[in-house]
KEKE-108225 format. One record per residue: z, x, y of N, C-alpha, C in turn. Coordinates in pm, whole numbers, plus 50000, padded with zeros to 5 digits. Layout:
BEGIN
nzz,nxx,nyy,cazz,caxx,cayy,czz,cxx,cyy
Z,X,Y,Z,X,Y,Z,X,Y
...
END
This chain:
BEGIN
nzz,nxx,nyy,cazz,caxx,cayy,czz,cxx,cyy
50000,50085,49880,50000,50000,50000,50000,50089,50125
49907,50063,50216,49895,50144,50337,49972,50080,50452
50029,50166,50534,50104,50120,50650,50009,50113,50770
50007,50000,50837,49920,49981,50953,49968,50067,51069
49878,50148,51119,49915,50237,51229,49914,50161,51361
50003,50203,51453,50008,50141,51585,49886,50182,51668
49859,50103,51770,49744,50130,51857,49764,50262,51929
49664,50350,51923,49675,50483,51982,49625,50480,52127
49719,50463,52218,49685,50451,52358,49627,50580,52415
49673,50693,52364,49623,50820,52414,49473,50832,52389
49430,50793,52268,49287,50798,52234,49210,50697,52319
49266,50577,52334,49200,50471,52412,49177,50514,52557
49282,50570,52619,49271,50608,52759,49180,50729,52777
49191,50827,52687,49106,50946,52698,48958,50910,52682
48929,50825,52582,48790,50782,52561,48741,50698,52679
48831,50614,52731,48794,50532,52847,48761,50615,52969
48837,50723,52991,48810,50811,53104,48673,50877,53091
48640,50919,52970,48509,50983,52948,48395,50884,52973
48408,50763,52917,48302,50662,52930,48285,50617,53075
48397,50592,53144,48386,50549,53284,48328,50660,53372
48361,50786,53341,48305,50896,53416,48153,50903,53397
48108,50881,53274,47963,50885,53247,47891,50777,53327
47947,50655,53326,47884,50545,53401,47885,50575,53551
47996,50628,53602,48004,50663,53745,47903,50772,53780
47886,50868,53691,47791,50976,53716,47649,50922,53722
47612,50839,53624,47477,50783,53619,47451,50693,53739
47545,50603,53768,47526,50512,53881,47524,50588,54013
47602,50695,54023,47601,50777,54144,47466,50842,54168
47405,50894,54060,47272,50955,54071,47169,50851,54111
47175,50733,54048,47080,50625,54080,47092,50585,54227
47214,50568,54276,47234,50529,54415,47191,50640,54511
47200,50765,54467,47160,50878,54551,47010,50877,54577
46932,50835,54475,46786,50839,54487,46726,50701,54516
46808,50597,54519,46756,50461,54537,46707,50439,54680
46619,50341,54701,46570,50314,54836,46678,50255,54924
46661,50260,55056,46758,50195,55146,46770,50046,55114
46883,49988,55150,46907,49848,55117,46800,49755,55169
46748,49782,55290,46647,49693,55348,46520,49693,55264
46486,49809,55204,46366,49817,55120,46394,49762,54981
46512,49793,54927,46548,49745,54794,46551,49592,54790
46611,49531,54891,46617,49385,54896,46481,49323,54923
46400,49391,55002,46268,49340,55039,46173,49337,54919
46183,49438,54834,46090,49451,54721,46152,49414,54587
46279,49371,54590,46351,49340,54466,46351,49462,54373
46377,49579,54429,46379,49703,54352,46486,49697,54244
46452,49747,54125,46551,49754,54018,46520,49871,53926
46620,49916,53857,46607,50024,53760,46690,49989,53638
46627,49989,53521,46692,49952,53396,46752,49811,53404
46683,49724,53477,46726,49584,53484,46831,49555,53589
46874,49656,53664,46976,49636,53767,46917,49662,53905
46946,49572,54000,46906,49593,54139,46998,49697,54202
46969,49735,54326,47057,49831,54393,47197,49775,54407
47207,49646,54440,47339,49583,54449,47409,49587,54314
47332,49565,54206,47389,49572,54072,47445,49709,54040
47371,49814,54077,47420,49951,54055,47543,49979,54141
47544,49929,54263,47661,49947,54349,47784,49880,54288
47765,49760,54235,47876,49689,54172,47929,49765,54050
47837,49818,53968,47878,49896,53851,47959,50019,53895
47909,50087,53999,47977,50208,54046,48117,50176,54097
48131,50066,54168,48262,50027,54223,48359,49989,54112
48316,49902,54020,48404,49853,53914,48448,49966,53822
48353,50050,53781,48390,50160,53692,48470,50266,53767
48452,50275,53899,48537,50363,53979,48681,50317,53978
48701,50185,53993,48836,50130,53985,48894,50152,53845
48812,50131,53742,48859,50152,53605,48901,50297,53583
48824,50391,53640,48856,50532,53626,48990,50564,53693
49013,50506,53811,49139,50528,53882,49258,50473,53803
49243,50351,53751,49351,50288,53674,49382,50367,53548
49276,50407,53476,49296,50485,53354,49358,50621,53385
49320,50680,53497,49378,50810,53537,49527,50796,53566
49565,50686,53631,49707,50661,53659,49785,50648,53529
49732,50570,53435,49798,50555,53305,49802,50688,53231
49694,50765,53241,49687,50894,53171,49795,50990,53221
49821,50986,53353,49920,51077,53410,50062,51024,53398
50084,50898,53441,50220,50848,53455,50274,50778,53331
50191,50746,53235,50238,50680,53113,50227,50772,52993
50108,50823,52969,50086,50905,52850,50143,51045,52865
50120,51108,52980,50156,51248,52997,50264,51271,53103
50340,51166,53136,50438,51180,53242,50546,51283,53209
50597,51279,53087,50703,51373,53049,50655,51517,53056
50534,51540,53003,50480,51676,53006,50453,51720,53150
50404,51629,53232,50375,51661,53372,50504,51691,53449
50608,51610,53427,50735,51629,53495,50800,51760,53452
50790,51790,53323,50844,51915,53271,50774,52035,53334
50643,52023,53352,50565,52132,53413,50608,52154,53558
50628,52044,53631,50669,52054,53772,50806,52119,53783
50900,52076,53696,51034,52134,53699,51031,52282,53666
50946,52318,53569,50936,52458,53529,50884,52544,53644
50781,52494,53711,50724,52570,53823,50821,52577,53941
50898,52470,53960,50994,52468,54071,51105,52569,54050
51145,52588,53924,51254,52680,53894,51208,52825,53892
51084,52848,53847,51033,52985,53834,50954,53030,53958
50916,52934,54039,50831,52969,54153,50684,52961,54114
50599,52958,54212,50455,52950,54187,50403,53086,54144
50345,53090,54022,50296,53217,53968,50154,53248,54010
50081,53148,54059,49940,53169,54093,49913,53118,54235
49973,53179,54334,49953,53132,54473,49809,53144,54519
49738,53249,54474,49599,53268,54517,49510,53155,54468
49527,53116,54340,49446,53009,54283,49476,52876,54351
49605,52851,54379,49644,52726,54445,49587,52721,54587
49593,52833,54657,49539,52838,54793,49388,52819,54793
49321,52879,54694,49175,52866,54684,49135,52721,54658
49213,52653,54574,49185,52513,54545,49201,52426,54670
49308,52451,54744,49331,52375,54867,49224,52406,54972
49182,52532,54978,49078,52572,55072,48946,52502,55040
48913,52494,54911,48791,52426,54869,48794,52280,54911
48911,52217,54893,48928,52077,54932,48902,52059,55082
48956,52149,55162,48939,52141,55308,48794,52167,55347
48731,52267,55285,48592,52300,55316,48499,52183,55286
48519,52117,55173,48435,52002,55137,48450,51890,55240
48574,51861,55277,48597,51753,55373,48544,51784,55511
48579,51902,55563,48538,51940,55698,48387,51962,55705
48331,52028,55604,48188,52055,55603,48105,51928,55602
48151,51829,55526,48079,51701,55522,48093,51627,55654
48213,51629,55712,48238,51557,55837,48155,51614,55952
48145,51746,55959,48074,51810,56070,47929,51843,56036
47879,51796,55924,47738,51814,55884,47700,51963,55878
47784,52040,55813,47758,52183,55801,47680,52212,55674
47601,52323,55673,47531,52362,55550,47633,52404,55445
47608,52381,55315,47490,52314,55259,47506,52163,55245
47618,52110,55295,47646,51967,55278,47543,51881,55351
47502,51927,55470,47402,51853,55547,47270,51846,55470
47233,51956,55403,47108,51959,55328,47113,51864,55207
47230,51854,55146,47245,51763,55031,47229,51618,55077
47294,51583,55188,47281,51448,55243,47137,51421,55284
47072,51521,55347,46933,51505,55391,46840,51485,55272
46869,51554,55161,46787,51537,55041,46795,51393,54991
46917,51338,54990,46932,51199,54948,46856,51103,55038
46862,51129,55170,46790,51043,55265,46640,51057,55247
46594,51179,55216,46451,51200,55194,46403,51128,55069
46482,51136,54962,46446,51067,54839,46446,50916,54859
46546,50867,54932,46552,50723,54959,46434,50679,55046
46403,50761,55147,46294,50726,55237,46158,50727,55172
46142,50805,55063,46011,50811,54996,45971,50678,54936
46070,50591,54907,46037,50460,54850,45962,50374,54951
45986,50394,55080,45922,50311,55181,45771,50330,55181
45726,50453,55153,45582,50479,55149,45517,50412,55028
45595,50398,54920,45539,50341,54798,45540,50189,54800
45645,50131,54855,45663,49986,54843,45641,49911,54973
45640,49980,55086,45628,49911,55214,45765,49873,55268
45767,49837,55394,45893,49805,55461,45887,49667,55524
46003,49606,55545,46005,49475,55611,45967,49488,55758
45927,49379,55823,45888,49385,55964,46001,49429,56055
46125,49391,56020,46245,49439,56088,46348,49467,55979
46445,49555,56006,46547,49583,55904,46616,49456,55856
46629,49445,55724,46697,49333,55659,46636,49198,55699
46503,49195,55701,46433,49070,55733,46458,48964,55628
46504,49006,55509,46531,48907,55403,46644,48813,55440
46725,48850,55538,46837,48764,55579,46796,48663,55686
46672,48670,55732,46625,48578,55835,46585,48444,55775
46614,48338,55847,46565,48207,55806,46419,48195,55846
46353,48090,55799,46213,48070,55837,46199,48050,55987
46295,47981,56046,46293,47962,56192,46304,48096,56264
46394,48182,56217,46414,48313,56281,46294,48404,56257
46239,48398,56136,46123,48481,56104,46004,48444,56191
45986,48316,56215,45872,48271,56295,45875,48320,56438
45993,48360,56488,46006,48407,56625,45971,48555,56640
45955,48628,56528,45918,48768,56537,45777,48780,56593
45751,48883,56674,45616,48899,56731,45509,48919,56625
45546,48976,56508,45447,48995,56402,45403,48864,56340
45489,48762,56350,45464,48633,56284,45420,48529,56386
45507,48501,56483,45474,48412,56595,45421,48276,56548
45496,48212,56458,45460,48080,56407,45586,47995,56398
45573,47863,56413,45690,47776,56397,45743,47782,56254
45873,47764,56239,45932,47765,56106,45875,47656,56017
45841,47542,56077,45784,47431,55999,45650,47469,55938
45572,47549,56011,45442,47594,55960,45461,47691,55843
45560,47778,55854,45591,47871,55745,45637,47795,55622
45715,47690,55643,45762,47606,55533,45645,47546,55457
45546,47495,55530,45429,47433,55467,45350,47536,55386
45339,47658,55438,45265,47762,55367,45329,47794,55232
45461,47805,55231,45530,47836,55106,45520,47721,55008
45534,47600,55056,45524,47483,54969,45382,47469,54914
45283,47501,54995,45144,47495,54949,45117,47599,54841
45194,47708,54843,45178,47813,54741,45256,47781,54614
45317,47661,54609,45389,47618,54489,45533,47663,54482
45588,47706,54594,45727,47752,54596,45819,47639,54641
45940,47640,54587,46038,47538,54623,46117,47584,54746
46103,47507,54853,46173,47538,54977,46230,47408,55033
46358,47408,55068,46423,47285,55115,46400,47262,55264
46430,47364,55344,46415,47348,55489,46397,47484,55554
46375,47483,55684,46346,47607,55757,46471,47690,55784
46588,47639,55747,46711,47716,55766,46738,47811,55650
46663,47796,55541,46681,47887,55427,46631,48026,55463
46701,48127,55413,46658,48265,55435,46553,48303,55333
46479,48408,55362,46378,48456,55269,46441,48496,55136
46560,48558,55142,46626,48601,55020,46666,48482,54934
46715,48377,54996,46752,48256,54921,46630,48194,54855
46521,48185,54929,46398,48126,54874,46346,48211,54759
46347,48343,54777,46298,48432,54672,46384,48421,54547
46516,48415,54562,46606,48405,54447,46585,48275,54372
46568,48165,54444,46551,48035,54380,46417,48022,54309
46319,48102,54352,46186,48094,54292,46153,48214,54202
46251,48305,54186,46227,48422,54101,46115,48510,54152
46105,48525,54283,45997,48602,54344,46053,48713,54432
45967,48808,54467,46007,48913,54559,45997,48862,54702
46087,48909,54786,46082,48870,54927,45952,48916,54991
45906,49034,54951,45782,49087,55007,45664,48995,54975
45665,48936,54855,45556,48844,54818,45557,48721,54909
45675,48671,54942,45684,48557,55032,45624,48591,55168
45656,48710,55216,45605,48751,55347,45453,48765,55344
45400,48816,55233,45255,48828,55220,45187,48692,55220
45257,48590,55167,45203,48454,55171,45205,48400,55314
45313,48428,55383,45329,48376,55518,45239,48446,55619
45221,48577,55601,45137,48655,55693,45037,48735,55610
44935,48669,55555,44852,48730,55452,44752,48834,55499
44679,48808,55605,44567,48895,55640,44604,48988,55753
44573,49114,55736,44602,49212,55841,44497,49200,55951
44545,49182,56074,44456,49170,56188,44490,49280,56288
44413,49285,56391,44438,49387,56492,44569,49360,56562
44626,49462,56617,44752,49448,56688,44803,49583,56730
44910,49588,56805,44965,49714,56846,44897,49768,56971
44940,49886,57011,44890,49946,57134,44776,50041,57110
44766,50093,56988,44662,50189,56959,44699,50327,57012
44604,50418,57007,44629,50555,57050,44587,50573,57196
44652,50667,57263,44614,50699,57400,44645,50587,57497
44577,50586,57609,44591,50477,57704,44704,50497,57804
44777,50609,57799,44885,50632,57894,44993,50528,57889
45031,50485,57768,45128,50376,57754,45266,50413,57803
45299,50540,57806,45431,50581,57854,45456,50541,57998
45349,50531,58078,45363,50498,58220,45361,50347,58244
45330,50269,58140,45320,50124,58157,45451,50057,58117
45469,49937,58167,45594,49864,58141,45590,49797,58005
45708,49755,57960,45717,49684,57833,45637,49554,57839
45640,49488,57954,45564,49364,57969,45415,49387,57954
45364,49496,58012,45222,49529,57999,45186,49563,57855
45276,49634,57788,45252,49668,57648,45250,49544,57561
45342,49451,57588,45347,49326,57511,45219,49246,57530
45171,49240,57654,45048,49166,57682,44929,49228,57609
44923,49361,57608,44813,49430,57539,44819,49410,57389
44942,49397,57336,44958,49379,57191,44944,49234,57149
44936,49143,57245,44917,49003,57212,45044,48929,57179
45158,48975,57231,45286,48906,57209,45352,48886,57345
45455,48804,57348,45527,48782,57473,45626,48895,57497
45654,48928,57623,45752,49033,57653,45890,49004,57594
45932,48877,57596,46063,48842,57542,46068,48867,57392
45959,48830,57321,45955,48850,57176,45963,48998,57141
45890,49081,57216,45893,49226,57191,46029,49283,57227
46088,49234,57335,46221,49279,57375,46324,49249,57267
46318,49129,57208,46411,49091,57103,46389,49172,56976
46262,49200,56944,46232,49281,56826,46287,49422,56841
46276,49478,56961,46333,49610,56987,46485,49606,56979
46544,49500,57030,46689,49487,57029,46743,49483,56888
46669,49422,56795,46712,49417,56655,46716,49555,56592
46644,49650,56649,46647,49788,56601,46738,49876,56687
46820,49811,56771,46915,49886,56852,46854,49952,56975
46738,49905,57018,46670,49962,57134,46680,49865,57251
46751,49906,57355,46768,49822,57473,46651,49844,57568
46591,49734,57614,46475,49745,57702,46463,49619,57787
46403,49636,57904,46374,49524,57993,46223,49516,58012
46169,49396,58032,46023,49381,58045,45962,49464,58157
46038,49492,58264,45981,49566,58376,46006,49716,58368
46067,49762,58258,46091,49906,58239,45969,49974,58182
45948,50100,58222,45838,50178,58166,45871,50221,58023
45769,50233,57942,45787,50273,57802,45856,50409,57793
45815,50503,57877,45875,50637,57874,46023,50632,57909
46059,50548,58006,46199,50536,58045,46282,50470,57935
46224,50371,57868,46294,50305,57757,46320,50404,57645
46219,50486,57614,46234,50586,57508,46344,50685,57542
46342,50736,57665,46442,50834,57707,46583,50775,57704
46596,50652,57748,46728,50587,57754,46787,50566,57616
46701,50547,57516,46747,50518,57380,46738,50639,57287
46721,50758,57343,46721,50880,57263,46598,50897,57176
46484,50843,57219,46359,50854,57144,46257,50929,57228
46153,50983,57162,46041,51033,57240,45938,50922,57254
45853,50931,57354,45761,50822,57385,45665,50789,57270
45602,50888,57204,45513,50854,57092,45585,50780,56980
45712,50816,56955,45788,50748,56850,45811,50601,56885
45845,50575,57012,45866,50437,57054,45736,50357,57047
45626,50418,57089,45496,50349,57082,45461,50317,56938
45491,50410,56847,45464,50385,56705,45547,50268,56654
45672,50259,56696,45757,50147,56655,45702,50015,56708
45656,50017,56833,45600,49895,56891,45474,49855,56816
45394,49954,56776,45273,49924,56698,45308,49855,56567
45412,49906,56500,45454,49846,56372,45506,49704,56395
45583,49685,56501,45641,49554,56529,45535,49449,56562
45433,49491,56636,45335,49394,56685,45212,49384,56597
45206,49467,56493,45093,49459,56402,45098,49328,56327
44991,49256,56325,44985,49126,56258,44906,49141,56130
44971,49098,56023,44907,49111,55892,44820,48991,55864
END
């Protein structure tokens, strides 16, 4: 007759720490190379069946699990051994001051270097941003950041769209999509219909037409109102589109002055206006 052994918590916690670390490592790498949220949500990006939000949730939950298991590992399973070690070191003194100082120095260097964007930490962060940004060239970008959160009414007010929300509603319904009213966001409509947000936008604004300021023309010396008129949108619509990207501007301000005030160079601002006013 065999005696039933008790549950081995040490094995359970040790194995749990290894497994949670593996999941955290994998999810951390995925999030490091994943596209920005605005692109991920716009294109319904996913990897191994999980969206970016799904990977973020996995990383958070398994991070909490790792912390809880670590606490149990230290204070429940190995507390006596840990306390004995502390008492021993306290009575004998620290035998390895150099190693302890080096460990503390490394901790400080990592924190300070990351905070002040010092090499090589800045290069590591820049690499992640470069990898994330590369997805935009492959999948395309929304007309404004996080456009998936806009309702049909709000989307219709963008200079790239410039259509009533009711007209956008009819277009989606004509394409066989279920839409209740113009207050629904693109993300809600896409989720209810199992479609990508980008596909909805392509239905709403299907054909690429002329738009933007084009090259040359001395646009830096012209006002925002003149630029809006040339691009075929209203000055207020262009002003609001710029404001959504954190760019403060007035219709009577010159493009060059707007760029300088917002920490941009003039060609960069003109390029942004071209993207905003381009009609698909």
